[in-house]
N, CA, C and O atoms as a GROMACS GRO file, in nm:
protein
  460
    1GLN      N    1   0.509  -0.690  -0.067
    1GLN     CA    2   0.634  -0.615  -0.064
    1GLN      C    3   0.632  -0.510  -0.175
    1GLN      O    4   0.612  -0.543  -0.292
    2VAL      N    5   0.651  -0.385  -0.138
    2VAL     CA    6   0.651  -0.277  -0.235
    2VAL      C    7   0.785  -0.272  -0.308
    2VAL      O    8   0.891  -0.277  -0.245
    3GLN      N    9   0.780  -0.263  -0.438
    3GLN     CA   10   0.901  -0.253  -0.519
    3GLN      C   11   0.884  -0.145  -0.624
    3GLN      O   12   0.774  -0.123  -0.676
    4LEU      N   13   0.994  -0.077  -0.654
    4LEU     CA   14   0.994   0.030  -0.752
    4LEU      C   15   1.104   0.002  -0.854
    4LEU      O   16   1.212  -0.046  -0.818
    5MET      N   17   1.077   0.033  -0.980
    5MET     CA   18   1.178   0.014  -1.083
    5MET      C   19   1.169   0.129  -1.182
    5MET      O   20   1.067   0.149  -1.248
    6GLU      N   21   1.278   0.205  -1.192
    6GLU     CA   22   1.284   0.317  -1.284
    6GLU      C   23   1.335   0.273  -1.420
    6GLU      O   24   1.406   0.173  -1.432
    7SER      N   25   1.298   0.348  -1.521
    7SER     CA   26   1.350   0.326  -1.656
    7SER      C   27   1.340   0.458  -1.732
    7SER      O   28   1.278   0.553  -1.686
    8GLY      N   29   1.404   0.460  -1.848
    8GLY     CA   30   1.394   0.576  -1.934
    8GLY      C   31   1.514   0.668  -1.934
    8GLY      O   32   1.517   0.766  -2.008
    9GLY      N   33   1.613   0.639  -1.852
    9GLY     CA   34   1.731   0.723  -1.849
    9GLY      C   35   1.814   0.709  -1.977
    9GLY      O   36   1.790   0.620  -2.058
   10GLY      N   37   1.911   0.797  -1.992
   10GLY     CA   38   1.997   0.794  -2.108
   10GLY      C   39   2.062   0.929  -2.129
   10GLY      O   40   2.062   1.014  -2.040
   11SER      N   41   2.116   0.948  -2.246
   11SER     CA   42   2.182   1.074  -2.279
   11SER      C   43   2.088   1.162  -2.359
   11SER      O   44   2.020   1.115  -2.451
   12VAL      N   45   2.085   1.287  -2.325
   12VAL     CA   46   1.998   1.381  -2.396
   12VAL      C   47   2.076   1.509  -2.418
   12VAL      O   48   2.158   1.547  -2.334
   13GLN      N   49   2.052   1.574  -2.527
   13GLN     CA   50   2.117   1.701  -2.557
   13GLN      C   51   2.063   1.810  -2.463
   13GLN      O   52   1.947   1.807  -2.423
   14ALA      N   53   2.147   1.903  -2.430
   14ALA     CA   54   2.102   2.018  -2.352
   14ALA      C   55   1.986   2.084  -2.427
   14ALA      O   56   1.992   2.105  -2.548
   15GLY      N   57   1.882   2.115  -2.354
   15GLY     CA   58   1.762   2.171  -2.414
   15GLY      C   59   1.661   2.067  -2.459
   15GLY      O   60   1.549   2.101  -2.495
   16GLY      N   61   1.701   1.941  -2.456
   16GLY     CA   62   1.614   1.834  -2.502
   16GLY      C   63   1.521   1.784  -2.393
   16GLY      O   64   1.517   1.837  -2.282
   17SER      N   65   1.445   1.680  -2.428
   17SER     CA   66   1.345   1.625  -2.338
   17SER      C   67   1.367   1.476  -2.316
   17SER      O   68   1.426   1.407  -2.399
   18LEU      N   69   1.318   1.430  -2.203
   18LEU     CA   70   1.330   1.290  -2.168
   18LEU      C   71   1.217   1.259  -2.070
   18LEU      O   72   1.181   1.343  -1.988
   19ARG      N   73   1.162   1.139  -2.078
   19ARG     CA   74   1.060   1.097  -1.982
   19ARG      C   75   1.109   0.974  -1.906
   19ARG      O   76   1.144   0.872  -1.965
   20LEU      N   77   1.110   0.987  -1.776
   20LEU     CA   78   1.143   0.875  -1.689
   20LEU      C   79   1.015   0.807  -1.643
   20LEU      O   80   0.911   0.871  -1.627
   21SER      N   81   1.025   0.676  -1.622
   21SER     CA   82   0.911   0.599  -1.575
   21SER      C   83   0.949   0.524  -1.448
   21SER      O   84   1.065   0.489  -1.428
   22CYS      N   85   0.850   0.501  -1.365
   22CYS     CA   86   0.871   0.425  -1.242
   22CYS      C   87   0.757   0.324  -1.231
   22CYS      O   88   0.640   0.361  -1.220
   23GLN      N   89   0.792   0.197  -1.234
   23GLN     CA   90   0.694   0.090  -1.219
   23GLN      C   91   0.680   0.058  -1.071
   23GLN      O   92   0.778   0.028  -1.004
   24PHE      N   93   0.559   0.064  -1.021
   24PHE     CA   94   0.529   0.040  -0.881
   24PHE      C   95   0.463  -0.096  -0.870
   24PHE      O   96   0.374  -0.128  -0.949
   25SER      N   97   0.503  -0.178  -0.774
   25SER     CA   98   0.441  -0.308  -0.755
   25SER      C   99   0.434  -0.344  -0.609
   25SER      O  100   0.508  -0.291  -0.527
   26GLY      N  101   0.346  -0.435  -0.577
   26GLY     CA  102   0.331  -0.482  -0.440
   26GLY      C  103   0.196  -0.450  -0.380
   26GLY      O  104   0.131  -0.536  -0.321
   27ILE      N  105   0.155  -0.328  -0.395
   27ILE     CA  106   0.022  -0.283  -0.353
   27ILE      C  107  -0.026  -0.186  -0.459
   27ILE      O  108   0.056  -0.140  -0.540
   28PRO      N  109  -0.153  -0.152  -0.463
   28PRO     CA  110  -0.199  -0.057  -0.566
   28PRO      C  111  -0.134   0.080  -0.552
   28PRO      O  112  -0.127   0.135  -0.443
   29LEU      N  113  -0.086   0.133  -0.662
   29LEU     CA  114  -0.019   0.262  -0.660
   29LEU      C  115  -0.110   0.371  -0.602
   29LEU      O  116  -0.062   0.464  -0.538
   30ARG      N  117  -0.240   0.359  -0.626
   30ARG     CA  118  -0.332   0.466  -0.586
   30ARG      C  119  -0.329   0.493  -0.435
   30ARG      O  120  -0.378   0.596  -0.391
   31LEU      N  121  -0.273   0.402  -0.358
   31LEU     CA  122  -0.269   0.418  -0.213
   31LEU      C  123  -0.149   0.499  -0.165
   31LEU      O  124  -0.139   0.530  -0.046
   32ASN      N  125  -0.058   0.533  -0.256
   32ASN     CA  126   0.068   0.594  -0.214
   32ASN      C  127   0.100   0.724  -0.286
   32ASN      O  128   0.078   0.736  -0.407
   33GLY      N  129   0.151   0.819  -0.210
   33GLY     CA  130   0.216   0.934  -0.272
   33GLY      C  131   0.353   0.890  -0.322
   33GLY      O  132   0.411   0.794  -0.272
   34MET      N  133   0.405   0.961  -0.422
   34MET     CA  134   0.531   0.923  -0.482
   34MET      C  135   0.621   1.045  -0.497
   34MET      O  136   0.574   1.158  -0.508
   35ARG      N  137   0.752   1.020  -0.497
   35ARG     CA  138   0.848   1.127  -0.517
   35ARG      C  139   0.955   1.084  -0.616
   35ARG      O  140   0.984   0.965  -0.632
   36TRP      N  141   1.011   1.181  -0.681
   36TRP     CA  142   1.132   1.163  -0.762
   36TRP      C  143   1.246   1.238  -0.693
   36TRP      O  144   1.230   1.353  -0.651
   37TYR      N  145   1.360   1.172  -0.684
   37TYR     CA  146   1.481   1.231  -0.631
   37TYR      C  147   1.590   1.217  -0.736
   37TYR      O  148   1.576   1.143  -0.833
   38ARG      N  149   1.699   1.290  -0.714
   38ARG     CA  150   1.816   1.272  -0.799
   38ARG      C  151   1.942   1.290  -0.716
   38ARG      O  152   1.942   1.356  -0.612
   39GLN      N  153   2.050   1.230  -0.765
   39GLN     CA  154   2.178   1.243  -0.699
   39GLN      C  155   2.286   1.250  -0.805
   39GLN      O  156   2.305   1.156  -0.882
   40ALA      N  157   2.357   1.362  -0.806
   40ALA     CA  158   2.470   1.380  -0.898
   40ALA      C  159   2.598   1.339  -0.826
   40ALA      O  160   2.602   1.340  -0.703
   41PRO      N  161   2.701   1.304  -0.900
   41PRO     CA  162   2.828   1.263  -0.837
   41PRO      C  163   2.880   1.370  -0.741
   41PRO      O  164   2.888   1.488  -0.776
   42GLY      N  165   2.914   1.328  -0.620
   42GLY     CA  166   2.968   1.420  -0.522
   42GLY      C  167   2.866   1.510  -0.454
   42GLY      O  168   2.904   1.598  -0.377
   43ARG      N  169   2.739   1.488  -0.482
   43ARG     CA  170   2.636   1.574  -0.424
   43ARG      C  171   2.535   1.492  -0.345
   43ARG      O  172   2.524   1.371  -0.364
   44LYS      N  173   2.463   1.559  -0.258
   44LYS     CA  174   2.360   1.493  -0.180
   44LYS      C  175   2.239   1.463  -0.267
   44LYS      O  176   2.213   1.530  -0.367
   45ARG      N  177   2.165   1.359  -0.226
   45ARG     CA  178   2.042   1.328  -0.296
   45ARG      C  179   1.941   1.440  -0.266
   45ARG      O  180   1.928   1.484  -0.152
   46GLU      N  181   1.870   1.484  -0.370
   46GLU     CA  182   1.775   1.593  -0.352
   46GLU      C  183   1.642   1.558  -0.417
   46GLU      O  184   1.636   1.486  -0.517
   47MET      N  185   1.535   1.611  -0.358
   47MET     CA  186   1.404   1.585  -0.412
   47MET      C  187   1.382   1.668  -0.538
   47MET      O  188   1.420   1.785  -0.543
   48VAL      N  189   1.320   1.607  -0.637
   48VAL     CA  190   1.291   1.676  -0.762
   48VAL      C  191   1.144   1.712  -0.770
   48VAL      O  192   1.107   1.826  -0.798
   49ALA      N  193   1.058   1.612  -0.744
   49ALA     CA  194   0.914   1.633  -0.759
   49ALA      C  195   0.840   1.534  -0.672
   49ALA      O  196   0.892   1.429  -0.636
   50ALA      N  197   0.718   1.570  -0.638
   50ALA     CA  198   0.633   1.482  -0.557
   50ALA      C  199   0.491   1.489  -0.612
   50ALA      O  200   0.448   1.591  -0.665
   51ILE      N  201   0.420   1.378  -0.598
   51ILE     CA  202   0.280   1.375  -0.640
   51ILE      C  203   0.201   1.298  -0.536
   51ILE      O  204   0.241   1.190  -0.495
   52THR      N  205   0.088   1.353  -0.495
   52THR     CA  206   0.006   1.291  -0.392
   52THR      C  207  -0.086   1.186  -0.452
   52THR      O  208  -0.094   1.170  -0.574
   53THR      N  209  -0.157   1.114  -0.364
   53THR     CA  210  -0.254   1.016  -0.413
   53THR      C  211  -0.364   1.084  -0.493
   53THR      O  212  -0.423   1.022  -0.582
   54GLY      N  213  -0.393   1.208  -0.462
   54GLY     CA  214  -0.496   1.282  -0.534
   54GLY      C  215  -0.447   1.348  -0.661
   54GLY      O  216  -0.526   1.406  -0.735
   55GLY      N  217  -0.317   1.340  -0.687
   55GLY     CA  218  -0.264   1.397  -0.811
   55GLY      C  219  -0.204   1.536  -0.797
   55GLY      O  220  -0.158   1.593  -0.896
   56SER      N  221  -0.205   1.592  -0.676
   56SER     CA  222  -0.141   1.723  -0.657
   56SER      C  223   0.010   1.706  -0.664
   56SER      O  224   0.064   1.606  -0.618
   57SER      N  225   0.076   1.805  -0.721
   57SER     CA  226   0.221   1.792  -0.740
   57SER      C  227   0.295   1.910  -0.679
   57SER      O  228   0.240   2.018  -0.657
   58ASP      N  229   0.422   1.885  -0.653
   58ASP     CA  230   0.510   1.986  -0.596
   58ASP      C  231   0.648   1.964  -0.655
   58ASP      O  232   0.685   1.851  -0.687
   59TYR      N  233   0.725   2.073  -0.670
   59TYR     CA  234   0.853   2.065  -0.736
   59TYR      C  235   0.960   2.142  -0.660
   59TYR      O  236   0.931   2.239  -0.590
   60ALA      N  237   1.083   2.097  -0.676
   60ALA     CA  238   1.196   2.173  -0.623
   60ALA      C  239   1.209   2.304  -0.701
   60ALA      O  240   1.166   2.314  -0.816
   61ASP      N  241   1.268   2.402  -0.636
   61ASP     CA  242   1.281   2.532  -0.702
   61ASP      C  243   1.362   2.524  -0.831
   61ASP      O  244   1.334   2.598  -0.926
   62PHE      N  245   1.460   2.437  -0.836
   62PHE     CA  246   1.547   2.432  -0.955
   62PHE      C  247   1.474   2.378  -1.079
   62PHE      O  248   1.525   2.390  -1.190
   63VAL      N  249   1.358   2.319  -1.059
   63VAL     CA  250   1.283   2.268  -1.175
   63VAL      C  251   1.237   2.383  -1.264
   63VAL      O  252   1.241   2.372  -1.387
   64GLU      N  253   1.195   2.491  -1.204
   64GLU     CA  254   1.160   2.613  -1.279
   64GLU      C  255   1.061   2.587  -1.391
   64GLU      O  256   1.072   2.646  -1.499
   65GLY      N  257   0.964   2.500  -1.367
   65GLY     CA  258   0.859   2.474  -1.465
   65GLY      C  259   0.898   2.382  -1.579
   65GLY      O  260   0.820   2.365  -1.672
   66ARG      N  261   1.015   2.323  -1.574
   66ARG     CA  262   1.063   2.240  -1.686
   66ARG      C  263   1.017   2.095  -1.676
   66ARG      O  264   1.011   2.027  -1.779
   67PHE      N  265   0.985   2.047  -1.557
   67PHE     CA  266   0.951   1.906  -1.536
   67PHE      C  267   0.803   1.893  -1.499
   67PHE      O  268   0.743   1.984  -1.443
   68THR      N  269   0.747   1.777  -1.531
   68THR     CA  270   0.610   1.747  -1.491
   68THR      C  271   0.604   1.605  -1.439
   68THR      O  272   0.646   1.511  -1.507
   69VAL      N  273   0.552   1.589  -1.318
   69VAL     CA  274   0.533   1.456  -1.260
   69VAL      C  275   0.387   1.417  -1.280
   69VAL      O  276   0.297   1.499  -1.266
   70SER      N  277   0.365   1.289  -1.312
   70SER     CA  278   0.228   1.240  -1.332
   70SER      C  279   0.221   1.095  -1.289
   70SER      O  280   0.322   1.029  -1.267
   71ARG      N  281   0.098   1.047  -1.278
   71ARG     CA  282   0.079   0.909  -1.237
   71ARG      C  283  -0.035   0.847  -1.313
   71ARG      O  284  -0.130   0.916  -1.349
   72ASP      N  285  -0.025   0.717  -1.338
   72ASP     CA  286  -0.132   0.640  -1.401
   72ASP      C  287  -0.160   0.523  -1.308
   72ASP      O  288  -0.093   0.420  -1.314
   73ASN      N  289  -0.259   0.540  -1.222
   73ASN     CA  290  -0.287   0.437  -1.122
   73ASN      C  291  -0.331   0.305  -1.186
   73ASN      O  292  -0.304   0.198  -1.131
   74ALA      N  293  -0.396   0.312  -1.298
   74ALA     CA  294  -0.441   0.190  -1.365
   74ALA      C  295  -0.323   0.105  -1.410
   74ALA      O  296  -0.333  -0.018  -1.415
   75LYS      N  297  -0.212   0.170  -1.442
   75LYS     CA  298  -0.092   0.098  -1.488
   75LYS      C  299   0.013   0.087  -1.378
   75LYS      O  300   0.118   0.027  -1.399
   76ASP      N  301  -0.015   0.145  -1.261
   76ASP     CA  302   0.083   0.146  -1.152
   76ASP      C  303   0.215   0.209  -1.197
   76ASP      O  304   0.323   0.158  -1.170
   77MET      N  305   0.202   0.320  -1.267
   77MET     CA  306   0.319   0.388  -1.321
   77MET      C  307   0.322   0.534  -1.276
   77MET      O  308   0.218   0.599  -1.264
   78VAL      N  309   0.442   0.582  -1.253
   78VAL     CA  310   0.465   0.723  -1.224
   78VAL      C  311   0.567   0.773  -1.326
   78VAL      O  312   0.660   0.701  -1.363
   79TYR      N  313   0.550   0.896  -1.371
   79TYR     CA  314   0.636   0.949  -1.476
   79TYR      C  315   0.698   1.082  -1.434
   79TYR      O  316   0.642   1.155  -1.352
   80LEU      N  317   0.812   1.111  -1.493
   80LEU     CA  318   0.873   1.243  -1.478
   80LEU      C  319   0.912   1.288  -1.618
   80LEU      O  320   1.010   1.240  -1.675
   81GLN      N  321   0.835   1.382  -1.672
   81GLN     CA  322   0.867   1.441  -1.801
   81GLN      C  323   0.961   1.558  -1.779
   81GLN      O  324   0.929   1.652  -1.706
   82MET      N  325   1.076   1.552  -1.842
   82MET     CA  326   1.178   1.655  -1.823
   82MET      C  327   1.204   1.725  -1.955
   82MET      O  328   1.245   1.661  -2.052
   83ASN      N  329   1.179   1.852  -1.959
   83ASN     CA  330   1.201   1.932  -2.080
   83ASN      C  331   1.310   2.034  -2.055
   83ASN      O  332   1.344   2.066  -1.941
   84ASN      N  333   1.365   2.086  -2.165
   84ASN     CA  334   1.466   2.192  -2.156
   84ASN      C  335   1.575   2.156  -2.054
   84ASN      O  336   1.605   2.233  -1.963
   85ARG      N  337   1.632   2.040  -2.074
   85ARG     CA  338   1.728   1.991  -1.977
   85ARG      C  339   1.855   2.076  -1.979
   85ARG      O  340   1.897   2.127  -2.083
   86LYS      N  341   1.912   2.090  -1.860
   86LYS     CA  342   2.036   2.164  -1.841
   86LYS      C  343   2.147   2.068  -1.803
   86LYS      O  344   2.121   1.955  -1.761
   87PHE      N  345   2.270   2.112  -1.816
   87PHE     CA  346   2.384   2.028  -1.780
   87PHE      C  347   2.376   1.984  -1.635
   87PHE      O  348   2.413   1.871  -1.601
   88GLU      N  349   2.328   2.072  -1.551
   88GLU     CA  350   2.322   2.039  -1.408
   88GLU      C  351   2.212   1.940  -1.374
   88GLU      O  352   2.200   1.899  -1.258
   89ASP      N  353   2.132   1.900  -1.472
   89ASP     CA  354   2.030   1.797  -1.448
   89ASP      C  355   2.088   1.655  -1.457
   89ASP      O  356   2.018   1.559  -1.424
   90ALA      N  357   2.211   1.642  -1.499
   90ALA     CA  358   2.274   1.510  -1.508
   90ALA      C  359   2.285   1.449  -1.369
   90ALA      O  360   2.341   1.510  -1.278
   91ALA      N  361   2.231   1.329  -1.353
   91ALA     CA  362   2.228   1.264  -1.222
   91ALA      C  363   2.166   1.125  -1.238
   91ALA      O  364   2.118   1.088  -1.344
   92VAL      N  365   2.170   1.050  -1.129
   92VAL     CA  366   2.090   0.929  -1.120
   92VAL      C  367   1.956   0.968  -1.057
   92VAL      O  368   1.953   1.029  -0.951
   93TYR      N  369   1.849   0.932  -1.122
   93TYR     CA  370   1.714   0.968  -1.077
   93TYR      C  371   1.648   0.845  -1.014
   93TYR      O  372   1.654   0.734  -1.067
   94TYR      N  373   1.586   0.869  -0.899
   94TYR     CA  374   1.521   0.763  -0.823
   94TYR      C  375   1.375   0.798  -0.799
   94TYR      O  376   1.342   0.914  -0.777
   95CYS      N  377   1.288   0.698  -0.804
   95CYS     CA  378   1.154   0.718  -0.751
   95CYS      C  379   1.150   0.654  -0.612
   95CYS      O  380   1.223   0.559  -0.582
   96ALA      N  381   1.063   0.707  -0.529
   96ALA     CA  382   1.058   0.662  -0.390
   96ALA      C  383   0.918   0.684  -0.334
   96ALA      O  384   0.842   0.768  -0.380
   97THR      N  385   0.887   0.603  -0.232
   97THR     CA  386   0.760   0.618  -0.163
   97THR      C  387   0.778   0.583  -0.016
   97THR      O  388   0.861   0.500   0.020
   98ASP      N  389   0.698   0.647   0.066
   98ASP     CA  390   0.696   0.619   0.209
   98ASP      C  391   0.586   0.516   0.234
   98ASP      O  392   0.468   0.547   0.222
   99TYR      N  393   0.625   0.395   0.267
   99TYR     CA  394   0.530   0.286   0.288
   99TYR      C  395   0.537   0.243   0.434
   99TYR      O  396   0.635   0.186   0.479
  100ASN      N  397   0.429   0.272   0.505
  100ASN     CA  398   0.422   0.235   0.648
  100ASN      C  399   0.542   0.287   0.728
  100ASN      O  400   0.593   0.217   0.815
  101GLY      N  401   0.585   0.408   0.698
  101GLY     CA  402   0.693   0.471   0.772
  101GLY      C  403   0.832   0.436   0.723
  101GLY      O  404   0.931   0.486   0.777
  102CYS      N  405   0.842   0.352   0.622
  102CYS     CA  406   0.973   0.317   0.565
  102CYS      C  407   0.980   0.366   0.422
  102CYS      O  408   0.887   0.350   0.344
  103TRP      N  409   1.093   0.427   0.389
  103TRP     CA  410   1.110   0.474   0.252
  103TRP      C  411   1.159   0.359   0.164
  103TRP      O  412   1.255   0.290   0.196
  104ILE      N  413   1.090   0.341   0.055
  104ILE     CA  414   1.124   0.240  -0.044
  104ILE      C  415   1.179   0.312  -0.167
  104ILE      O  416   1.120   0.409  -0.215
  105TRP      N  417   1.292   0.264  -0.217
  105TRP     CA  418   1.360   0.328  -0.331
  105TRP      C  419   1.376   0.230  -0.447
  105TRP      O  420   1.389   0.109  -0.427
  106GLY      N  421   1.374   0.284  -0.566
  106GLY     CA  422   1.412   0.205  -0.682
  106GLY      C  423   1.564   0.202  -0.695
  106GLY      O  424   1.636   0.259  -0.613
  107GLN      N  425   1.611   0.135  -0.799
  107GLN     CA  426   1.756   0.120  -0.817
  107GLN      C  427   1.816   0.242  -0.887
  107GLN      O  428   1.938   0.257  -0.890
  108GLY      N  429   1.733   0.326  -0.944
  108GLY     CA  430   1.780   0.447  -1.009
  108GLY      C  431   1.800   0.430  -1.159
  108GLY      O  432   1.825   0.319  -1.207
  109THR      N  433   1.789   0.539  -1.230
  109THR     CA  434   1.817   0.541  -1.372
  109THR      C  435   1.901   0.665  -1.402
  109THR      O  436   1.868   0.775  -1.358
  110GLU      N  437   2.009   0.647  -1.477
  110GLU     CA  438   2.105   0.754  -1.496
  110GLU      C  439   2.070   0.839  -1.618
  110GLU      O  440   2.035   0.787  -1.724
  111VAL      N  441   2.081   0.968  -1.599
  111VAL     CA  442   2.058   1.063  -1.707
  111VAL      C  443   2.183   1.148  -1.723
  111VAL      O  444   2.233   1.206  -1.627
  112THR      N  445   2.232   1.156  -1.845
  112THR     CA  446   2.344   1.244  -1.875
  112THR      C  447   2.298   1.349  -1.976
  112THR      O  448   2.203   1.327  -2.051
  113VAL      N  449   2.364   1.462  -1.976
  113VAL     CA  450   2.328   1.572  -2.065
  113VAL      C  451   2.448   1.606  -2.151
  113VAL      O  452   2.554   1.643  -2.100
  114ALA      N  453   2.432   1.595  -2.280
  114ALA     CA  454   2.539   1.622  -2.375
  114ALA      C  455   2.529   1.766  -2.425
  114ALA      O  456   2.422   1.826  -2.432
  115GLY      N  457   2.645   1.818  -2.459
  115GLY     CA  458   2.648   1.954  -2.508
  115GLY      C  459   2.612   1.966  -2.654
  115GLY      O  460   2.611   2.077  -2.708
   0.00000   0.00000   0.00000
């Protein structure tokens, strides 16, 4: 059974940095592509970043070069490094993967941005 668990959320000053982590379990991480999503209050969930099994990455336009997604297959971990955070980055962040046609989600980790 594939399970995901995010950590690393919290409050960060505007312009500051934060790294989110996603622990992957159930099967080897190296077999799966991974995505980060976020959902702010009153808004739809949106994709933030994606990373393939080969390590290629893709980002939403609003990232504007501020975030970096990475993976450590040996540790079954996926990361989202977020720099130069903006107020509009405040949201609950989720990691997710498509496993055999079903999307598996973590419980989310909340990030707030202080002025």
